[in-house]
C-alpha positions as CSV (number, residue, x, y, z in Angstrom):
1,M,139.0,121.2,174.5
2,A,141.7,118.4,173.7
3,D,145.4,118.3,175.2
4,P,147.5,118.5,171.8
5,E,150.3,117.4,174.3
6,R,148.9,114.3,175.8
7,A,148.5,111.0,174.0
8,Y,145.4,109.7,172.6
9,R,144.3,107.2,174.8
10,L,142.3,104.3,173.2
11,G,140.8,101.4,175.4
12,I,140.6,97.9,173.3
13,M,137.9,95.8,174.5
14,G,138.0,92.3,173.2
15,G,135.5,89.2,173.3
16,T,133.0,87.1,171.7
17,F,129.9,89.2,172.5
18,D,127.8,86.3,172.0
19,P,125.7,88.5,172.4
20,I,126.7,92.1,173.9
21,H,125.4,93.0,177.1
22,I,125.0,95.7,179.3
23,G,127.6,94.7,181.5
24,H,130.0,94.9,178.7
25,L,128.8,98.4,177.9
26,A,129.2,99.6,181.4
27,C,132.6,98.0,181.9
28,A,133.8,100.0,179.0
29,E,132.1,103.5,180.0
30,Q,133.6,103.0,183.4
31,A,137.1,102.2,182.2
32,R,136.6,105.3,180.0
33,E,136.0,107.5,182.7
34,A,138.8,105.8,184.9
35,C,141.7,105.7,182.7
36,R,141.0,108.6,180.9
37,L,140.5,107.0,177.7
38,D,139.5,109.1,174.7
39,G,137.4,106.2,173.1
40,V,136.8,102.7,173.1
41,V,136.7,99.9,170.2
42,F,134.8,97.1,170.8
43,M,136.8,94.1,168.8
44,P,134.2,91.4,168.2
45,A,136.5,88.1,167.8
46,G,136.5,85.9,164.7
47,D,137.6,82.6,165.4
48,P,138.6,82.6,168.9
49,W,141.2,79.8,169.5
50,M,140.1,79.8,173.4
51,K,136.3,78.8,172.6
52,H,137.0,75.8,170.3
53,G,134.4,73.0,170.9
54,R,131.7,76.0,171.7
55,R,129.2,76.9,169.0
56,L,129.1,80.9,168.5
57,A,126.8,83.0,166.7
58,S,128.4,83.9,163.2
59,A,130.9,86.6,163.3
60,E,128.6,88.8,161.2
61,D,125.9,88.4,163.9
62,R,128.0,89.4,166.4
63,F,129.5,92.3,165.1
64,A,126.4,93.3,164.0
65,M,125.0,93.4,167.6
66,V,128.1,95.2,168.7
67,S,127.6,98.1,166.1
68,L,124.0,98.4,166.9
69,A,124.8,98.3,170.8
70,V,127.5,101.0,170.3
71,Q,125.9,103.5,167.8
72,D,124.4,106.2,170.1
73,N,127.6,106.6,172.0
74,P,130.2,109.0,170.3
75,R,133.5,107.4,172.4
76,F,132.3,104.0,171.2
77,D,133.3,102.1,168.2
78,A,133.1,98.7,166.6
79,S,136.0,97.3,164.5
80,R,135.9,94.4,162.1
81,L,139.5,93.7,162.4
82,E,139.3,90.1,164.0
83,V,135.9,89.3,162.3
84,D,137.6,90.0,159.0
85,R,140.8,88.0,159.7
86,A,140.6,84.5,158.5
87,G,142.0,81.6,160.7
88,E,142.3,81.9,164.7
89,T,142.3,84.9,166.5
90,Y,145.1,85.8,168.8
91,T,145.3,88.8,171.0
92,V,149.0,89.9,169.7
93,D,147.6,89.9,165.9
94,T,144.8,92.3,166.7
95,L,147.5,94.5,168.7
96,R,150.3,94.3,166.3
97,A,147.6,95.5,163.3
98,L,146.4,98.4,165.7
99,R,149.8,99.3,166.5
100,R,150.5,99.6,162.7
101,H,147.2,101.4,161.7
102,Y,147.4,104.1,164.5
103,P,150.2,106.9,165.0
104,A,153.1,106.5,167.7
105,N,151.3,109.1,169.9
106,V,148.2,106.6,170.6
107,E,148.6,104.6,173.5
108,L,146.5,101.1,173.5
109,Y,144.7,100.0,176.8
110,F,143.5,96.5,176.2
111,L,140.5,95.7,178.7
112,S,140.0,92.1,179.9
113,G,138.9,90.2,182.5
114,A,141.1,89.5,185.6
115,D,140.7,85.8,185.0
116,A,141.5,86.2,181.4
117,I,144.4,88.4,181.8
118,L,145.9,86.4,184.9
119,R,146.1,83.5,182.2
120,I,148.5,85.6,180.0
121,S,150.8,82.9,180.4
122,E,149.0,80.5,178.2
123,W,148.4,83.7,175.8
124,H,150.2,83.8,172.2
125,D,153.6,85.7,172.2
126,A,152.4,86.8,175.8
127,T,155.5,89.2,176.4
128,E,155.0,91.3,173.2
129,V,151.2,91.7,174.4
130,A,152.6,93.6,177.3
131,E,155.0,95.5,175.3
132,L,152.4,96.8,172.9
133,A,149.4,97.8,175.2
134,H,149.0,98.7,178.6
135,L,147.2,95.7,180.3
136,I,143.7,96.5,182.8
137,A,142.8,93.5,184.3
138,V,138.9,94.3,185.0
139,T,137.4,93.1,188.5
140,R,134.1,93.5,190.6
141,P,134.7,95.4,193.8
142,G,136.9,93.9,196.6
143,Y,138.5,91.4,194.3
144,R,142.5,91.5,194.0
145,I,145.3,90.5,191.9
146,D,148.3,91.6,193.6
147,E,149.8,88.2,194.2
148,A,149.2,86.7,190.5
149,R,150.3,90.4,189.0
150,E,153.6,89.8,191.1
151,R,153.9,86.2,190.1
152,Y,153.6,87.1,186.3
153,A,156.0,90.3,186.4
154,R,158.7,87.8,188.0
155,A,158.0,85.3,185.3
156,F,157.9,87.8,182.1
157,G,160.3,90.5,183.6
158,A,159.5,94.5,184.8
159,G,158.0,94.8,181.3
160,L,154.8,92.9,182.0
161,R,152.6,95.5,183.6
162,V,149.0,94.8,184.6
163,D,146.8,97.5,186.1
164,Q,143.8,96.5,187.9
165,L,140.3,98.3,187.6
166,E,137.2,97.7,190.0
167,V,133.7,98.3,187.9
168,T,130.4,97.6,189.6
169,A,129.5,94.1,189.4
170,L,126.6,92.9,187.3
171,S,125.1,89.8,187.4
172,V,124.8,89.1,183.3
173,S,126.7,86.4,181.3
174,S,126.3,86.1,177.7
175,T,125.7,82.2,178.6
176,D,122.7,82.9,180.6
177,L,121.1,85.3,177.7
178,R,121.5,82.2,175.5
179,E,119.9,80.1,177.8
180,K,117.2,82.5,178.4
181,V,116.5,83.4,174.7
182,R,116.4,79.4,174.7
183,M,113.8,79.1,177.0
184,G,111.6,81.9,175.5
185,E,112.3,84.1,178.5
186,S,112.7,88.0,178.4
187,I,116.1,89.7,178.2
188,R,114.7,93.0,178.2
189,Y,116.9,95.6,179.9
190,L,119.6,93.1,179.8
191,V,120.6,94.0,176.5
192,P,120.2,96.9,174.6
193,Q,116.6,97.0,172.9
194,V,118.3,96.9,169.3
195,V,120.1,94.0,170.2
196,A,117.1,92.1,171.7
197,D,115.2,92.6,168.7
198,Y,118.2,91.8,166.2
199,I,118.4,88.5,168.2
200,E,114.5,88.2,167.9
201,E,114.5,89.3,164.1
202,H,117.3,86.5,163.1
203,G,116.2,84.0,165.2
204,L,119.7,83.5,167.0
205,Y,120.1,81.1,169.9
206,R,117.0,79.3,169.3
């Protein structure tokens, strides 16, 4: 039974998910367990400012693939928040909207790769991002972020807290998957079968 005194912990996993794959899903599940999250929301980016210059599958296609990938896990959900937002996508805008949407007893945990989180000085309104959510830097085993974490804490003040979460390393990347599809190679077992079927049926990445 859920503890009524404990805050509801909601993980936020953003990304382009172009396409979503088993690495994303395994990471979210391990984060859910390690951080005692009550749920994880996958947040496909609409027009991610850091991806300018690279052609993406449409936001609708990427949202559809994420929805299919998480449909069998009651602790996972897909959000249209960034897909439906016009213009460029900034993490701070997403967290502001989520903070307005959820009651005060919901704690937000923002999950991202360590390489992205440790570039937080480049983020739009980075200090507010750190105030709105717990930042979780997801890393492979043995990868340490202590020095970088201390450097950014000095730059942003004691309010910036970045926790590290080591997850099982899976050598799967969306870039490689797109290339496999383009070359006519199998992506079976690298993405959920429903995602592989969607890619095939809609002719993505050809």
